N, CA, C and O atoms as CSV, one atom per row, in Angstrom:
chain,resi,resn,atom,element,x,y,z
A,1,MET,N,N,0.853,-1.175,0.000
A,1,MET,CA,C,0.000,0.000,0.000
A,1,MET,C,C,0.899,1.238,0.000
A,1,MET,O,O,1.849,1.324,0.778
A,2,ILE,N,N,0.595,2.179,-0.865
A,2,ILE,CA,C,1.401,3.381,-0.943
A,2,ILE,C,C,1.009,4.342,0.173
A,2,ILE,O,O,-0.133,4.352,0.631
A,3,LYS,N,N,1.968,5.142,0.597
A,3,LYS,CA,C,1.727,6.060,1.716
A,3,LYS,C,C,0.959,7.305,1.271
A,3,LYS,O,O,-0.141,7.558,1.763
A,4,GLU,N,N,1.514,8.069,0.364
A,4,GLU,CA,C,0.892,9.304,-0.112
A,4,GLU,C,C,1.225,9.497,-1.581
A,4,GLU,O,O,2.232,8.988,-2.074
A,5,VAL,N,N,0.380,10.229,-2.266
A,5,VAL,CA,C,0.599,10.532,-3.674
A,5,VAL,C,C,0.940,12.013,-3.779
A,5,VAL,O,O,0.236,12.863,-3.234
A,6,ASP,N,N,2.035,12.315,-4.490
A,6,ASP,CA,C,2.470,13.697,-4.651
A,6,ASP,C,C,1.926,14.242,-5.971
A,6,ASP,O,O,2.328,13.798,-7.046
A,7,LEU,N,N,1.009,15.204,-5.881
A,7,LEU,CA,C,0.442,15.850,-7.067
A,7,LEU,C,C,0.870,17.315,-7.086
A,7,LEU,O,O,0.209,18.173,-6.500
A,8,GLY,N,N,1.965,17.588,-7.757
A,8,GLY,CA,C,2.453,18.954,-7.864
A,8,GLY,C,C,2.850,19.554,-6.526
A,8,GLY,O,O,2.628,20.742,-6.290
A,9,GLY,N,N,3.429,18.758,-5.659
A,9,GLY,CA,C,3.858,19.244,-4.356
A,9,GLY,C,C,2.791,19.138,-3.273
A,9,GLY,O,O,3.051,19.469,-2.116
A,10,VAL,N,N,1.619,18.688,-3.626
A,10,VAL,CA,C,0.539,18.514,-2.655
A,10,VAL,C,C,0.356,17.018,-2.422
A,10,VAL,O,O,0.118,16.259,-3.361
A,11,TYR,N,N,0.467,16.607,-1.178
A,11,TYR,CA,C,0.297,15.199,-0.848
A,11,TYR,C,C,-1.175,14.898,-0.587
A,11,TYR,O,O,-1.828,15.563,0.217
A,12,VAL,N,N,-1.678,13.892,-1.279
A,12,VAL,CA,C,-3.071,13.486,-1.118
A,12,VAL,C,C,-3.112,12.009,-0.723
A,12,VAL,O,O,-2.144,11.269,-0.899
A,13,SER,N,N,-4.235,11.617,-0.198
A,13,SER,CA,C,-4.437,10.241,0.235
A,13,SER,C,C,-4.381,9.291,-0.954
A,13,SER,O,O,-4.849,9.638,-2.038
A,14,PRO,N,N,-3.820,8.108,-0.774
A,14,PRO,CA,C,-3.818,7.147,-1.877
A,14,PRO,C,C,-5.223,6.663,-2.223
A,14,PRO,O,O,-5.453,6.129,-3.308
A,15,PHE,N,N,-6.156,6.851,-1.300
A,15,PHE,CA,C,-7.532,6.447,-1.562
A,15,PHE,C,C,-8.108,7.217,-2.750
A,15,PHE,O,O,-8.950,6.692,-3.477
A,16,LEU,N,N,-7.667,8.439,-2.949
A,16,LEU,CA,C,-8.107,9.226,-4.104
A,16,LEU,C,C,-7.650,8.574,-5.406
A,16,LEU,O,O,-8.404,8.535,-6.379
A,17,ALA,N,N,-6.427,8.064,-5.428
A,17,ALA,CA,C,-5.926,7.367,-6.617
A,17,ALA,C,C,-6.684,6.061,-6.832
A,17,ALA,O,O,-6.992,5.703,-7.969
A,18,TYR,N,N,-6.985,5.348,-5.753
A,18,TYR,CA,C,-7.771,4.115,-5.863
A,18,TYR,C,C,-9.144,4.407,-6.440
A,18,TYR,O,O,-9.637,3.665,-7.290
A,19,MET,N,N,-9.759,5.480,-5.984
A,19,MET,CA,C,-11.089,5.840,-6.460
A,19,MET,C,C,-11.055,6.219,-7.946
A,19,MET,O,O,-11.984,5.900,-8.686
A,20,ALA,N,N,-10.002,6.890,-8.378
A,20,ALA,CA,C,-9.889,7.278,-9.784
A,20,ALA,C,C,-9.713,6.053,-10.682
A,20,ALA,O,O,-10.347,5.956,-11.733
A,21,VAL,N,N,-8.865,5.132,-10.273
A,21,VAL,CA,C,-8.665,3.900,-11.052
A,21,VAL,C,C,-9.960,3.097,-11.107
A,21,VAL,O,O,-10.352,2.597,-12.161
A,22,THR,N,N,-10.617,2.983,-9.958
A,22,THR,CA,C,-11.876,2.245,-9.897
A,22,THR,C,C,-12.933,2.909,-10.769
A,22,THR,O,O,-13.716,2.218,-11.420
A,23,GLY,N,N,-12.966,4.229,-10.791
A,23,GLY,CA,C,-13.941,4.938,-11.609
A,23,GLY,C,C,-13.786,4.639,-13.086
A,23,GLY,O,O,-14.777,4.494,-13.802
A,24,MET,N,N,-12.545,4.545,-13.545
A,24,MET,CA,C,-12.316,4.235,-14.958
A,24,MET,C,C,-12.753,2.810,-15.287
A,24,MET,O,O,-13.402,2.578,-16.307
A,25,VAL,N,N,-12.399,1.861,-14.429
A,25,VAL,CA,C,-12.793,0.467,-14.652
A,25,VAL,C,C,-14.311,0.327,-14.578
A,25,VAL,O,O,-14.919,-0.362,-15.397
A,26,TRP,N,N,-14.919,0.986,-13.591
A,26,TRP,CA,C,-16.365,0.933,-13.402
A,26,TRP,C,C,-17.095,1.490,-14.618
A,26,TRP,O,O,-18.109,0.937,-15.041
A,27,PHE,N,N,-16.591,2.568,-15.174
A,27,PHE,CA,C,-17.212,3.172,-16.351
A,27,PHE,C,C,-17.199,2.208,-17.533
A,27,PHE,O,O,-18.198,2.079,-18.242
A,28,LEU,N,N,-16.072,1.533,-17.746
A,28,LEU,CA,C,-15.976,0.587,-18.858
A,28,LEU,C,C,-16.907,-0.603,-18.667
A,28,LEU,O,O,-17.555,-1.046,-19.615
A,29,ILE,N,N,-16.975,-1.123,-17.439
A,29,ILE,CA,C,-17.860,-2.254,-17.162
A,29,ILE,C,C,-19.315,-1.836,-17.306
A,29,ILE,O,O,-20.127,-2.585,-17.850
A,30,ARG,N,N,-19.645,-0.655,-16.826
A,30,ARG,CA,C,-21.014,-0.169,-16.910
A,30,ARG,C,C,-21.457,-0.013,-18.360
A,30,ARG,O,O,-22.586,-0.362,-18.705
A,31,ARG,N,N,-20.579,0.507,-19.205
A,31,ARG,CA,C,-20.922,0.660,-20.632
A,31,ARG,C,C,-21.104,-0.688,-21.303
A,31,ARG,O,O,-21.997,-0.855,-22.134
A,32,ALA,N,N,-20.257,-1.656,-20.946
A,32,ALA,CA,C,-20.378,-2.993,-21.527
A,32,ALA,C,C,-21.687,-3.652,-21.097
A,32,ALA,O,O,-22.354,-4.291,-21.911
A,33,LEU,N,N,-22.060,-3.503,-19.830
A,33,LEU,CA,C,-23.316,-4.078,-19.350
A,33,LEU,C,C,-24.514,-3.392,-20.000
A,33,LEU,O,O,-25.522,-4.037,-20.288
A,34,ASP,N,N,-24.405,-2.100,-20.227
A,34,ASP,CA,C,-25.492,-1.363,-20.862
A,34,ASP,C,C,-25.688,-1.816,-22.309
A,34,ASP,O,O,-26.819,-2.008,-22.756
A,35,ARG,N,N,-24.594,-1.985,-23.030
A,35,ARG,CA,C,-24.688,-2.430,-24.426
A,35,ARG,C,C,-25.204,-3.859,-24.533
A,35,ARG,O,O,-25.859,-4.215,-25.513
A,36,ALA,N,N,-24.907,-4.680,-23.519
A,36,ALA,CA,C,-25.370,-6.067,-23.534
A,36,ALA,C,C,-26.830,-6.191,-23.120
A,36,ALA,O,O,-27.417,-7.267,-23.233
A,37,GLY,N,N,-27.417,-5.107,-22.645
A,37,GLY,CA,C,-28.806,-5.145,-22.227
A,37,GLY,C,C,-29.010,-5.730,-20.837
A,37,GLY,O,O,-30.111,-6.170,-20.504
A,38,PHE,N,N,-27.982,-5.739,-20.042
A,38,PHE,CA,C,-28.050,-6.333,-18.702
A,38,PHE,C,C,-28.971,-5.560,-17.768
A,38,PHE,O,O,-29.576,-6.151,-16.874
A,39,TYR,N,N,-29.087,-4.263,-17.959
A,39,TYR,CA,C,-29.864,-3.433,-17.039
A,39,TYR,C,C,-31.371,-3.675,-17.146
A,39,TYR,O,O,-32.132,-3.196,-16.305
A,40,ARG,N,N,-31.810,-4.411,-18.165
A,40,ARG,CA,C,-33.219,-4.801,-18.226
A,40,ARG,C,C,-33.550,-5.811,-17.136
A,40,ARG,O,O,-34.705,-5.927,-16.726
A,41,LEU,N,N,-32.546,-6.542,-16.666
A,41,LEU,CA,C,-32.739,-7.567,-15.647
A,41,LEU,C,C,-32.545,-7.035,-14.227
A,41,LEU,O,O,-32.823,-7.743,-13.259
A,42,VAL,N,N,-32.077,-5.813,-14.098
A,42,VAL,CA,C,-31.766,-5.242,-12.777
A,42,VAL,C,C,-32.960,-4.442,-12.281
A,42,VAL,O,O,-33.548,-3.653,-13.021
A,43,TRP,N,N,-33.308,-4.657,-11.018
A,43,TRP,CA,C,-34.463,-3.979,-10.439
A,43,TRP,C,C,-34.203,-2.488,-10.234
A,43,TRP,O,O,-35.051,-1.659,-10.565
A,44,HIS,N,N,-33.033,-2.143,-9.688
A,44,HIS,CA,C,-32.712,-0.749,-9.371
A,44,HIS,C,C,-31.302,-0.448,-9.907
A,44,HIS,O,O,-30.322,-0.709,-9.209
A,45,PRO,N,N,-31.179,0.087,-11.112
A,45,PRO,CA,C,-29.860,0.285,-11.731
A,45,PRO,C,C,-28.915,1.170,-10.920
A,45,PRO,O,O,-27.715,0.899,-10.877
A,46,ALA,N,N,-29.425,2.219,-10.278
A,46,ALA,CA,C,-28.539,3.104,-9.510
A,46,ALA,C,C,-27.948,2.364,-8.313
A,46,ALA,O,O,-26.767,2.531,-8.005
A,47,LEU,N,N,-28.741,1.564,-7.649
A,47,LEU,CA,C,-28.255,0.777,-6.525
A,47,LEU,C,C,-27.247,-0.269,-6.985
A,47,LEU,O,O,-26.237,-0.506,-6.322
A,48,PHE,N,N,-27.528,-0.888,-8.120
A,48,PHE,CA,C,-26.604,-1.866,-8.685
A,48,PHE,C,C,-25.272,-1.209,-9.036
A,48,PHE,O,O,-24.214,-1.769,-8.750
A,49,ASN,N,N,-25.313,-0.024,-9.656
A,49,ASN,CA,C,-24.082,0.678,-10.021
A,49,ASN,C,C,-23.264,1.057,-8.793
A,49,ASN,O,O,-22.037,0.958,-8.808
A,50,THR,N,N,-23.930,1.486,-7.740
A,50,THR,CA,C,-23.228,1.834,-6.506
A,50,THR,C,C,-22.564,0.609,-5.895
A,50,THR,O,O,-21.405,0.663,-5.483
A,51,ALA,N,N,-23.306,-0.499,-5.840
A,51,ALA,CA,C,-22.740,-1.729,-5.289
A,51,ALA,C,C,-21.574,-2.223,-6.134
A,51,ALA,O,O,-20.575,-2.698,-5.595
A,52,LEU,N,N,-21.692,-2.116,-7.452
A,52,LEU,CA,C,-20.602,-2.524,-8.337
A,52,LEU,C,C,-19.358,-1.680,-8.089
A,52,LEU,O,O,-18.247,-2.208,-8.058
A,53,TYR,N,N,-19.535,-0.373,-7.914
A,53,TYR,CA,C,-18.398,0.509,-7.648
A,53,TYR,C,C,-17.721,0.153,-6.321
A,53,TYR,O,O,-16.492,0.117,-6.246
A,54,VAL,N,N,-18.497,-0.106,-5.294
A,54,VAL,CA,C,-17.928,-0.442,-3.988
A,54,VAL,C,C,-17.166,-1.768,-4.058
A,54,VAL,O,O,-16.091,-1.899,-3.473
A,55,ILE,N,N,-17.715,-2.736,-4.763
A,55,ILE,CA,C,-17.029,-4.028,-4.913
A,55,ILE,C,C,-15.725,-3.854,-5.674
A,55,ILE,O,O,-14.699,-4.404,-5.272
A,56,LEU,N,N,-15.747,-3.101,-6.764
A,56,LEU,CA,C,-14.536,-2.855,-7.530
A,56,LEU,C,C,-13.498,-2.081,-6.717
A,56,LEU,O,O,-12.304,-2.373,-6.797
A,57,LEU,N,N,-13.947,-1.097,-5.936
A,57,LEU,CA,C,-13.031,-0.321,-5.100
A,57,LEU,C,C,-12.357,-1.218,-4.070
A,57,LEU,O,O,-11.153,-1.099,-3.842
A,58,SER,N,N,-13.105,-2.099,-3.454
A,58,SER,CA,C,-12.498,-3.007,-2.485
A,58,SER,C,C,-11.508,-3.945,-3.144
A,58,SER,O,O,-10.483,-4.284,-2.552
A,59,MET,N,N,-11.803,-4.369,-4.371
A,59,MET,CA,C,-10.857,-5.226,-5.086
A,59,MET,C,C,-9.567,-4.484,-5.422
A,59,MET,O,O,-8.482,-5.054,-5.316
A,60,VAL,N,N,-9.672,-3.231,-5.821
A,60,VAL,CA,C,-8.474,-2.435,-6.130
A,60,VAL,C,C,-7.619,-2.245,-4.877
A,60,VAL,O,O,-6.395,-2.355,-4.942
A,61,VAL,N,N,-8.245,-1.964,-3.755
A,61,VAL,CA,C,-7.499,-1.750,-2.508
A,61,VAL,C,C,-6.823,-3.036,-2.074
A,61,VAL,O,O,-5.670,-2.998,-1.645
A,62,VAL,N,N,-7.497,-4.174,-2.170
A,62,VAL,CA,C,-6.912,-5.455,-1.754
A,62,VAL,C,C,-5.768,-5.850,-2.673
A,62,VAL,O,O,-4.757,-6.372,-2.205
A,63,VAL,N,N,-5.908,-5.611,-3.973
A,63,VAL,CA,C,-4.854,-5.989,-4.916
A,63,VAL,C,C,-3.597,-5.164,-4.695
A,63,VAL,O,O,-2.493,-5.680,-4.874
A,64,THR,N,N,-3.728,-3.910,-4.315
A,64,THR,CA,C,-2.545,-3.062,-4.140
A,64,THR,C,C,-1.860,-3.250,-2.800
A,64,THR,O,O,-0.784,-2.693,-2.581
A,65,MET,N,N,-2.441,-4.003,-1.912
A,65,MET,CA,C,-1.799,-4.230,-0.607
A,65,MET,C,C,-0.688,-5.222,-0.689
A,65,MET,O,O,-0.050,-5.520,0.321
């Protein structure tokens, strides 16, 4: 796990970098599921998207440890 990220002399939490990476992966997965028509089977798409993001974020954090 990285300690801090240096962005132009400003140190930020590594969680911000994890969230950015997860956001990019989540966006690609969401578009693929949308094109496949998966959201017709989901009861509440916003809740599903939130849960998917949280699961992906936890996977990114565990992989980087």
